[in-house]
C-alpha positions in Angstrom: 0.0 -0.1 0.0 1.1 3.4 -0.8 2.1 5.9 1.9 -1.1 8.3 2.6 0.0 12.2 2.4 -2.9 13.9 3.2 -6.5 13.6 4.6 -8.0 13.7 0.9 -5.9 10.8 0.0 -7.0 8.9 3.2 -10.6 9.5 2.1 -10.1 8.2 -1.2 -8.5 5.0 0.2 -11.4 4.5 2.7 -13.8 4.7 0.0 -11.9 2.3 -2.3 -11.7 -0.1 0.7 -15.3 0.2 1.5 -16.3 -0.5 -2.2 -14.0 -3.6 -2.4 -15.8 -4.8 0.7 -19.1 -4.5 -0.7 -18.0 -6.2 -3.8 -16.5 -8.9 -1.6 -19.8 -9.4 0.3 -21.9 -9.3 -2.8 -19.7 -12.1 -4.3 -19.8 -14.1 -1.0 -23.7 -14.1 -0.7 -24.0 -15.3 -4.7 -21.6 -18.1 -3.8 -23.5 -19.0 -0.7 -26.8 -19.0 -2.5 -25.4 -20.8 -5.4 -24.0 -23.5 -2.7 -27.4 -23.7 -0.9 -29.1 -24.3 -4.1 -26.6 -26.9 -5.1 -26.8 -28.9 -2.0 -30.4 -28.5 -1.5 -31.8 -32.3 -1.4 -34.8 -31.5 -3.7 -32.2 -30.1 -6.2 -30.0 -33.0 -5.7 -32.8 -35.5 -6.5 -34.0 -33.4 -9.5 -30.3 -33.3 -11.0 -29.2 -36.7 -10.1 -28.9 -39.3 -12.8 -29.3 -42.0 -10.0 -32.0 -40.2 -8.0 -34.6 -43.5 -7.8 -31.4 -45.0 -5.8 -31.2 -41.9 -3.8 -34.8 -41.8 -3.3 -34.9 -45.6 -2.3 -32.0 -45.1 0.2 -34.0 -42.2 1.8 -37.1 -44.3 2.2 -35.2 -47.5 3.7 -33.5 -44.9 6.2 -36.9 -43.1 7.1 -38.4 -46.6 7.5 -35.5 -47.7 9.8 -35.8 -44.6 11.9 -39.5 -44.7 12.1 -39.2 -48.4 13.3 -36.8 -47.5 16.0 -38.9 -44.5 17.2 -41.7 -46.8 17.5 -40.1 -49.5 19.3 -38.8 -46.9 21.9 -42.4 -45.5 22.2 -43.8 -49.0 22.6 -41.1 -49.6 25.5 -42.1 -46.3 27.2 -45.8 -47.0 26.9 -45.4 -50.5 28.1 -43.3 -49.3 31.1 -45.7 -46.7 31.9 -48.6 -48.8 32.0 -46.7 -51.4 34.0 -45.9 -48.4 36.6 -49.8 -47.6 36.6 -50.9 -51.1 37.0 -48.6 -51.7 39.8 -49.6 -48.4 41.6 -53.3 -49.5 41.3 -52.6 -52.9 42.6 -51.0 -51.1 45.5 -53.8 -48.9 46.1 -56.4 -51.8 46.0 -54.3 -53.8 48.4 -53.8 -50.8 50.6 -57.6 -50.2 50.6 -58.4 -53.9 51.4 -56.0 -53.9 54.4 -58.0 -50.9 55.6 -61.2 -52.4 55.5 -60.0 -55.4 57.7 
């Protein structure tokens, strides 16, 4: 960078740097937008020659994930219902012992 001799020259350099900053930011936004569009799953499916494989893979993965979630939910429901049954049995026994 050249030596700045006066205030006017400093203002010119600031303006030039600000213009350069805006140009770089604009370029960055454009590149980021292109990257987001390129890696968007729907765009990847449309542009892919093997989109049926990708679709099938996503279906298998989602089915597997759904099965695991349902198994966990089933375990939690069974556990909760067993706790409820145990609590009710305890209350019934407690009430029966009170009557005696």
